[in-house]
N, C-alpha and C positions, 0 to 999 in steps of 0.2 A: 505492498500499500506505496505512495507515496505521500507526501507532506500536506496536500493539494488535499485528499480525499480525508485523513486524516484532519484536516480542519475543517472539512463540512462536515464530518460526523461528529466532530466534538460540536459544532456549530450546532448542528442539530439535533443529539443531547440538552444542551444548553436550554434550549431553545425548548427545545419539551418539558423541563425541569420546571423554565422559570414561569411556565401554561399551570402546570401540574400545582407551583405556589399560589399563581393565581384565586387558581378556584378553591383554592382551601383555606384561603386571607380568612383571618377571625371575623363570622359575622356575615361573610356578603351576600349583602341579598335576603338581611337577615333586618325584621325588625326589630327591636326590644323596646324597654323600658327601664327607666333609676330614676328615682326623687333623686334629686339634688342636691347637696350641700346648702340651699336654703330652703327647701319641704316643695320644690314644684315637680313638677311631672314632664322629664326629658323624652324622646324619642330615638331613637336612633338607626340608622339603615334609613332613613327617605333621600338622606341626603348627603354632601360631606359635612357640614355641621349635623348639633342636633333640635330637634322642636323644642324647646320647655315653655310650658305653661303653669301657671298657676293652677291648681282644682278646679276653683272657682270658674277660672278663663275654659277650659278644655269641659267642666259642665255649662258654660252656656255654646259654645259649639256644638259640644253633643245635638243636643236637646235643636240644635236648627240641620242636621245631619244632611234632613230629604231637603231643605232648599238647598245646601249645599250642592249636593246630586244632583237637583236638575236646574240651581248656576253650570257647575258644566253642560251641562246636558244642554242647554240651550246657545251655552259660546263653544258648543267646541269645533267652530271654525277657524274662531282663535285664541285659541288658547292652545299653545305647545305641547309637546312631553318627548318624552327623551326614554 
């Protein structure tokens, strides 16, 4: 096996290892909850940063869940997805 073939093999191994590590990344795609040091509820896994609100704020938001779903549906054309 020549040097070029060895390098190609090594590159393929590293690519495969990189993909494996990405897929095993802690909490990848998983939504988790945590109580912050100030007593707020933080939701992790939606984006780069957690979404943190106090209990009363979550309760007010949850009461409006049907309105939120309708708003999203009514604005599908202008809302972006990731």
